[in-house]
C-alpha positions in Angstrom: -13.4 -16.3 -13.3 -14.4 -13.5 -10.9 -15.0 -14.4 -7.3 -18.6 -13.2 -7.4 -19.4 -15.5 -10.3 -17.8 -18.5 -8.5 -19.8 -17.7 -5.3 -23.0 -17.2 -7.2 -22.5 -20.4 -9.1 -21.8 -22.3 -5.9 -25.0 -21.0 -4.3 -27.1 -22.0 -7.3 -25.6 -25.5 -7.4 -26.2 -25.8 -3.7 -29.8 -24.7 -4.0 -30.4 -27.1 -6.9 -28.8 -29.9 -4.9 -31.2 -29.3 -2.0 -34.3 -29.3 -4.2 -33.1 -32.4 -6.0 -32.2 -34.3 -2.9 -35.5 -33.5 -1.1 -37.5 -34.3 -4.2 -35.7 -37.6 -4.7 -36.1 -38.5 -1.0 -39.8 -37.6 -1.0 -40.4 -39.7 -4.2 -38.7 -42.8 -2.9 -40.9 -45.9 -2.1 -39.4 -46.1 1.5 -40.4 -42.5 2.3 -43.9 -42.9 0.8 -44.4 -46.0 3.0 -43.4 -44.0 6.1 -45.7 -41.1 5.1 -48.7 -43.4 5.0 -49.3 -44.4 1.4 -50.4 -47.9 2.4 -53.9 -49.1 3.0 -55.7 -46.7 5.5 -52.4 -45.1 6.5 -51.1 -48.2 8.2 -47.4 -47.8 9.0 -47.5 -44.0 9.1 -44.4 -42.7 10.8 -43.6 -39.0 10.9 -40.5 -39.7 12.9 -38.8 -40.7 9.7 -39.4 -37.2 8.4 -38.1 -35.5 11.5 -34.9 -37.6 11.6 -34.1 -38.0 7.9 -35.2 -34.8 6.3 -32.6 -32.6 8.0 -29.8 -34.9 6.8 -31.2 -35.0 3.3 -31.4 -31.2 3.2 -27.8 -30.8 4.5 -26.3 -33.4 2.2 -28.1 -31.8 -0.8 -26.7 -28.5 0.1 -23.1 -29.4 1.2 -22.1 -32.1 -1.3 -22.7 -30.0 -4.5 -21.1 -26.9 -2.9 -18.0 -28.8 -2.0 -17.7 -30.3 -5.5 -18.2 -26.9 -7.0 -15.6 -25.3 -4.7 -13.1 -28.1 -5.4 -13.6 -27.7 -9.1 -13.2 -23.9 -8.9 -10.0 -24.3 -6.8 -8.5 -26.8 -9.2 -9.4 -24.6 -12.2 -7.8 -21.5 -10.6 -4.7 -23.5 -9.6 -4.4 -24.8 -13.2 -4.7 -21.3 -14.7 -2.2 -19.8 -12.3 0.3 -22.5 -13.1 -0.2 -22.1 -16.8 0.2 -18.3 -16.6 3.4 -18.6 -14.5 5.1 -20.9 -17.0 4.1 -18.9 -20.1 5.3 -15.6 -18.8 9.1 -15.0 -18.6 10.5 -12.3 -16.4 12.6 -9.7 -18.1 15.3 -10.0 -15.4 16.4 -13.4 -16.6 17.3 -12.1 -20.1 19.7 -9.4 -18.8 
């Protein structure tokens, strides 16, 4: 796999992770309770948004990118090992 394809795939996976993590966090009952979806906005707390959202954003970006990079590294390592064992140097036959 070309390096540009691996990099582009990692960026796409990271972007999808951010969108998915933020959407899942925003749709949770706990977050909805903090944002004021109770009777007459009782219990509204925007501090939860300011403290939790950056961590959700970073986790959504970093975790998929690390998994993607680890998979690309293992796949490249496996391919290099397979090509090294299948090719025989001509110096050994002389």
